[in-house]
PyMOL CGO cylinders between C-alpha atoms (Angstrom):
from pymol import cmd
from pymol.cgo import CYLINDER

trace = [
    CYLINDER, 5.10, 36.85, -58.01, 4.36, 34.21, -55.59, 0.3, 1, 1, 1, 1, 1, 1,
    CYLINDER, 4.36, 34.21, -55.59, 5.90, 30.55, -55.84, 0.3, 1, 1, 1, 1, 1, 1,
    CYLINDER, 5.90, 30.55, -55.84, 3.49, 27.55, -56.69, 0.3, 1, 1, 1, 1, 1, 1,
    CYLINDER, 3.49, 27.55, -56.69, 4.58, 25.14, -54.32, 0.3, 1, 1, 1, 1, 1, 1,
    CYLINDER, 4.58, 25.14, -54.32, 2.75, 21.66, -54.09, 0.3, 1, 1, 1, 1, 1, 1,
    CYLINDER, 2.75, 21.66, -54.09, 3.46, 19.50, -50.74, 0.3, 1, 1, 1, 1, 1, 1,
    CYLINDER, 3.46, 19.50, -50.74, 2.45, 15.79, -51.35, 0.3, 1, 1, 1, 1, 1, 1,
    CYLINDER, 2.45, 15.79, -51.35, 1.43, 15.82, -47.66, 0.3, 1, 1, 1, 1, 1, 1,
    CYLINDER, 1.43, 15.82, -47.66, 0.94, 11.98, -47.75, 0.3, 1, 1, 1, 1, 1, 1,
    CYLINDER, 0.94, 11.98, -47.75, 4.19, 11.48, -49.19, 0.3, 1, 1, 1, 1, 1, 1,
    CYLINDER, 4.19, 11.48, -49.19, 6.26, 13.06, -46.15, 0.3, 1, 1, 1, 1, 1, 1,
    CYLINDER, 6.26, 13.06, -46.15, 3.27, 11.71, -44.16, 0.3, 1, 1, 1, 1, 1, 1,
    CYLINDER, 3.27, 11.71, -44.16, 4.68, 7.96, -45.54, 0.3, 1, 1, 1, 1, 1, 1,
    CYLINDER, 4.68, 7.96, -45.54, 7.96, 8.89, -45.41, 0.3, 1, 1, 1, 1, 1, 1,
    CYLINDER, 7.96, 8.89, -45.41, 7.69, 10.10, -41.73, 0.3, 1, 1, 1, 1, 1, 1,
    CYLINDER, 7.69, 10.10, -41.73, 6.57, 7.01, -41.05, 0.3, 1, 1, 1, 1, 1, 1,
    CYLINDER, 6.57, 7.01, -41.05, 9.05, 5.00, -42.78, 0.3, 1, 1, 1, 1, 1, 1,
    CYLINDER, 9.05, 5.00, -42.78, 11.57, 6.60, -40.12, 0.3, 1, 1, 1, 1, 1, 1,
    CYLINDER, 11.57, 6.60, -40.12, 9.69, 6.03, -37.15, 0.3, 1, 1, 1, 1, 1, 1,
    CYLINDER, 9.69, 6.03, -37.15, 9.50, 2.41, -38.20, 0.3, 1, 1, 1, 1, 1, 1,
    CYLINDER, 9.50, 2.41, -38.20, 13.17, 2.70, -38.48, 0.3, 1, 1, 1, 1, 1, 1,
    CYLINDER, 13.17, 2.70, -38.48, 14.13, 3.90, -35.46, 0.3, 1, 1, 1, 1, 1, 1,
    CYLINDER, 14.13, 3.90, -35.46, 11.33, 0.96, -33.44, 0.3, 1, 1, 1, 1, 1, 1,
    CYLINDER, 11.33, 0.96, -33.44, 13.17, -1.71, -35.57, 0.3, 1, 1, 1, 1, 1, 1,
    CYLINDER, 13.17, -1.71, -35.57, 16.35, 0.35, -34.18, 0.3, 1, 1, 1, 1, 1, 1,
    CYLINDER, 16.35, 0.35, -34.18, 15.14, -0.20, -30.64, 0.3, 1, 1, 1, 1, 1, 1,
    CYLINDER, 15.14, -0.20, -30.64, 13.66, -4.11, -30.78, 0.3, 1, 1, 1, 1, 1, 1,
    CYLINDER, 13.66, -4.11, -30.78, 17.63, -4.16, -31.83, 0.3, 1, 1, 1, 1, 1, 1,
    CYLINDER, 17.63, -4.16, -31.83, 19.22, -2.26, -29.24, 0.3, 1, 1, 1, 1, 1, 1,
    CYLINDER, 19.22, -2.26, -29.24, 19.03, -5.48, -26.76, 0.3, 1, 1, 1, 1, 1, 1,
    CYLINDER, 19.03, -5.48, -26.76, 20.27, -7.50, -29.09, 0.3, 1, 1, 1, 1, 1, 1,
    CYLINDER, 20.27, -7.50, -29.09, 23.11, -5.34, -29.90, 0.3, 1, 1, 1, 1, 1, 1,
    CYLINDER, 23.11, -5.34, -29.90, 23.83, -5.18, -26.49, 0.3, 1, 1, 1, 1, 1, 1,
    CYLINDER, 23.83, -5.18, -26.49, 24.17, -8.60, -25.35, 0.3, 1, 1, 1, 1, 1, 1,
    CYLINDER, 24.17, -8.60, -25.35, 26.33, -9.74, -28.40, 0.3, 1, 1, 1, 1, 1, 1,
    CYLINDER, 26.33, -9.74, -28.40, 28.79, -7.14, -27.13, 0.3, 1, 1, 1, 1, 1, 1,
    CYLINDER, 28.79, -7.14, -27.13, 28.25, -8.91, -23.39, 0.3, 1, 1, 1, 1, 1, 1,
    CYLINDER, 28.25, -8.91, -23.39, 31.03, -12.00, -23.65, 0.3, 1, 1, 1, 1, 1, 1,
    CYLINDER, 31.03, -12.00, -23.65, 32.27, -14.06, -20.47, 0.3, 1, 1, 1, 1, 1, 1,
    CYLINDER, 32.27, -14.06, -20.47, 35.37, -12.28, -19.35, 0.3, 1, 1, 1, 1, 1, 1,
    CYLINDER, 35.37, -12.28, -19.35, 37.41, -15.41, -19.60, 0.3, 1, 1, 1, 1, 1, 1,
    CYLINDER, 37.41, -15.41, -19.60, 36.99, -14.85, -23.30, 0.3, 1, 1, 1, 1, 1, 1,
    CYLINDER, 36.99, -14.85, -23.30, 39.97, -13.57, -24.15, 0.3, 1, 1, 1, 1, 1, 1,
    CYLINDER, 39.97, -13.57, -24.15, 42.35, -15.93, -22.78, 0.3, 1, 1, 1, 1, 1, 1,
    CYLINDER, 42.35, -15.93, -22.78, 44.92, -15.67, -19.79, 0.3, 1, 1, 1, 1, 1, 1,
    CYLINDER, 44.92, -15.67, -19.79, 47.16, -14.23, -21.15, 0.3, 1, 1, 1, 1, 1, 1,
    CYLINDER, 47.16, -14.23, -21.15, 48.99, -12.36, -18.79, 0.3, 1, 1, 1, 1, 1, 1,
    CYLINDER, 48.99, -12.36, -18.79, 48.94, -8.30, -20.27, 0.3, 1, 1, 1, 1, 1, 1,
    CYLINDER, 48.94, -8.30, -20.27, 47.48, -9.58, -23.27, 0.3, 1, 1, 1, 1, 1, 1,
    CYLINDER, 47.48, -9.58, -23.27, 43.94, -10.50, -22.90, 0.3, 1, 1, 1, 1, 1, 1,
    CYLINDER, 43.94, -10.50, -22.90, 43.45, -7.81, -20.60, 0.3, 1, 1, 1, 1, 1, 1,
    CYLINDER, 43.45, -7.81, -20.60, 44.49, -5.41, -23.86, 0.3, 1, 1, 1, 1, 1, 1,
    CYLINDER, 44.49, -5.41, -23.86, 42.14, -6.93, -25.86, 0.3, 1, 1, 1, 1, 1, 1,
    CYLINDER, 42.14, -6.93, -25.86, 39.13, -7.37, -22.91, 0.3, 1, 1, 1, 1, 1, 1,
    CYLINDER, 39.13, -7.37, -22.91, 39.83, -3.92, -23.35, 0.3, 1, 1, 1, 1, 1, 1,
    CYLINDER, 39.83, -3.92, -23.35, 40.19, -2.85, -26.84, 0.3, 1, 1, 1, 1, 1, 1,
    CYLINDER, 40.19, -2.85, -26.84, 36.98, -5.23, -27.43, 0.3, 1, 1, 1, 1, 1, 1,
    CYLINDER, 36.98, -5.23, -27.43, 34.85, -3.39, -24.39, 0.3, 1, 1, 1, 1, 1, 1,
    CYLINDER, 34.85, -3.39, -24.39, 36.06, 0.08, -26.63, 0.3, 1, 1, 1, 1, 1, 1,
    CYLINDER, 36.06, 0.08, -26.63, 34.90, -1.45, -29.36, 0.3, 1, 1, 1, 1, 1, 1,
    CYLINDER, 34.90, -1.45, -29.36, 31.66, -2.02, -28.47, 0.3, 1, 1, 1, 1, 1, 1,
    CYLINDER, 31.66, -2.02, -28.47, 30.86, 1.15, -26.43, 0.3, 1, 1, 1, 1, 1, 1,
    CYLINDER, 30.86, 1.15, -26.43, 31.65, 3.31, -29.68, 0.3, 1, 1, 1, 1, 1, 1,
    CYLINDER, 31.65, 3.31, -29.68, 29.50, 0.89, -31.79, 0.3, 1, 1, 1, 1, 1, 1,
    CYLINDER, 29.50, 0.89, -31.79, 26.47, 1.04, -29.44, 0.3, 1, 1, 1, 1, 1, 1,
    CYLINDER, 26.47, 1.04, -29.44, 27.79, 5.06, -29.10, 0.3, 1, 1, 1, 1, 1, 1,
    CYLINDER, 27.79, 5.06, -29.10, 26.89, 4.84, -33.26, 0.3, 1, 1, 1, 1, 1, 1,
    CYLINDER, 26.89, 4.84, -33.26, 23.69, 2.29, -32.85, 0.3, 1, 1, 1, 1, 1, 1,
    CYLINDER, 23.69, 2.29, -32.85, 21.59, 4.74, -30.30, 0.3, 1, 1, 1, 1, 1, 1,
    CYLINDER, 21.59, 4.74, -30.30, 23.18, 8.00, -32.47, 0.3, 1, 1, 1, 1, 1, 1,
    CYLINDER, 23.18, 8.00, -32.47, 21.41, 6.47, -35.47, 0.3, 1, 1, 1, 1, 1, 1,
    CYLINDER, 21.41, 6.47, -35.47, 18.18, 5.71, -33.38, 0.3, 1, 1, 1, 1, 1, 1,
    CYLINDER, 18.18, 5.71, -33.38, 18.33, 9.04, -32.51, 0.3, 1, 1, 1, 1, 1, 1,
    CYLINDER, 18.33, 9.04, -32.51, 18.72, 10.33, -35.96, 0.3, 1, 1, 1, 1, 1, 1,
    CYLINDER, 18.72, 10.33, -35.96, 15.35, 8.29, -37.09, 0.3, 1, 1, 1, 1, 1, 1,
    CYLINDER, 15.35, 8.29, -37.09, 13.69, 9.87, -34.14, 0.3, 1, 1, 1, 1, 1, 1,
    CYLINDER, 13.69, 9.87, -34.14, 14.48, 13.26, -35.28, 0.3, 1, 1, 1, 1, 1, 1,
    CYLINDER, 14.48, 13.26, -35.28, 14.15, 13.00, -38.47, 0.3, 1, 1, 1, 1, 1, 1,
    CYLINDER, 14.15, 13.00, -38.47, 10.33, 11.76, -37.53, 0.3, 1, 1, 1, 1, 1, 1,
    CYLINDER, 10.33, 11.76, -37.53, 9.48, 14.29, -35.68, 0.3, 1, 1, 1, 1, 1, 1,
    CYLINDER, 9.48, 14.29, -35.68, 10.68, 17.28, -38.25, 0.3, 1, 1, 1, 1, 1, 1,
    CYLINDER, 10.68, 17.28, -38.25, 9.06, 15.99, -40.94, 0.3, 1, 1, 1, 1, 1, 1,
    CYLINDER, 9.06, 15.99, -40.94, 5.74, 15.88, -38.89, 0.3, 1, 1, 1, 1, 1, 1,
    CYLINDER, 5.74, 15.88, -38.89, 5.70, 19.47, -37.93, 0.3, 1, 1, 1, 1, 1, 1,
    CYLINDER, 5.70, 19.47, -37.93, 6.96, 19.97, -41.41, 0.3, 1, 1, 1, 1, 1, 1,
    CYLINDER, 6.96, 19.97, -41.41, 3.56, 18.53, -42.82, 0.3, 1, 1, 1, 1, 1, 1,
    CYLINDER, 3.56, 18.53, -42.82, 1.94, 19.69, -39.27, 0.3, 1, 1, 1, 1, 1, 1,
    CYLINDER, 1.94, 19.69, -39.27, 3.19, 23.63, -41.06, 0.3, 1, 1, 1, 1, 1, 1,
    CYLINDER, 3.19, 23.63, -41.06, 2.34, 22.81, -44.41, 0.3, 1, 1, 1, 1, 1, 1,
    CYLINDER, 2.34, 22.81, -44.41, -1.74, 22.06, -43.35, 0.3, 1, 1, 1, 1, 1, 1,
    CYLINDER, -1.74, 22.06, -43.35, -1.74, 24.80, -40.92, 0.3, 1, 1, 1, 1, 1, 1,
    CYLINDER, -1.74, 24.80, -40.92, -0.54, 26.60, -43.72, 0.3, 1, 1, 1, 1, 1, 1,
    CYLINDER, -0.54, 26.60, -43.72, -3.35, 25.50, -45.97, 0.3, 1, 1, 1, 1, 1, 1,
    CYLINDER, -3.35, 25.50, -45.97, -6.22, 25.87, -43.70, 0.3, 1, 1, 1, 1, 1, 1,
    CYLINDER, -6.22, 25.87, -43.70, -5.13, 29.93, -42.52, 0.3, 1, 1, 1, 1, 1, 1,
    CYLINDER, -5.13, 29.93, -42.52, -4.54, 30.12, -46.56, 0.3, 1, 1, 1, 1, 1, 1,
    CYLINDER, -4.54, 30.12, -46.56, -8.53, 29.01, -47.07, 0.3, 1, 1, 1, 1, 1, 1,
    CYLINDER, -8.53, 29.01, -47.07, -9.12, 30.93, -44.36, 0.3, 1, 1, 1, 1, 1, 1,
    CYLINDER, -9.12, 30.93, -44.36, -8.14, 34.34, -45.55, 0.3, 1, 1, 1, 1, 1, 1,
    CYLINDER, -8.14, 34.34, -45.55, -9.93, 33.80, -49.06, 0.3, 1, 1, 1, 1, 1, 1,
    CYLINDER, -9.93, 33.80, -49.06, -13.49, 32.82, -47.52, 0.3, 1, 1, 1, 1, 1, 1,
    CYLINDER, -13.49, 32.82, -47.52, -13.08, 35.89, -45.43, 0.3, 1, 1, 1, 1, 1, 1,
    CYLINDER, -13.08, 35.89, -45.43, -11.78, 37.84, -48.74, 0.3, 1, 1, 1, 1, 1, 1,
    CYLINDER, -11.78, 37.84, -48.74, -14.99, 36.48, -50.52, 0.3, 1, 1, 1, 1, 1, 1,
    CYLINDER, -14.99, 36.48, -50.52, -17.89, 37.14, -47.10, 0.3, 1, 1, 1, 1, 1, 1,
    CYLINDER, -17.89, 37.14, -47.10, -16.68, 40.88, -47.39, 0.3, 1, 1, 1, 1, 1, 1,
    CYLINDER, -16.68, 40.88, -47.39, -16.91, 41.01, -51.34, 0.3, 1, 1, 1, 1, 1, 1,
    CYLINDER, -16.91, 41.01, -51.34, -20.40, 39.56, -51.02, 0.3, 1, 1, 1, 1, 1, 1,
    CYLINDER, -20.40, 39.56, -51.02, -21.16, 43.04, -48.53, 0.3, 1, 1, 1, 1, 1, 1,
]
cmd.load_cgo(trace, "trace")
């Protein structure tokens, strides 16, 4: 027995739009994040070894945070793309089903 699956394509499109909006927002924030991580080299003082260690740890955290931020940005982009592909597939499937029914109806009319 075939399953009767109803998909609200507009709801999926709204989710796609929301994911794209998050991606755009993250893209806009990336420059601010990069600027926030850029501090003057003397921001950690001038203590031998300690200042260099703090600077290095800070740079490590900024790099790690930026990498995670970019990963989130890319993930939302992939989600938006997958949602778009999903709706497109549903729409093509509906068109194929409609075409199949029309072909059957036209064949029965002979």
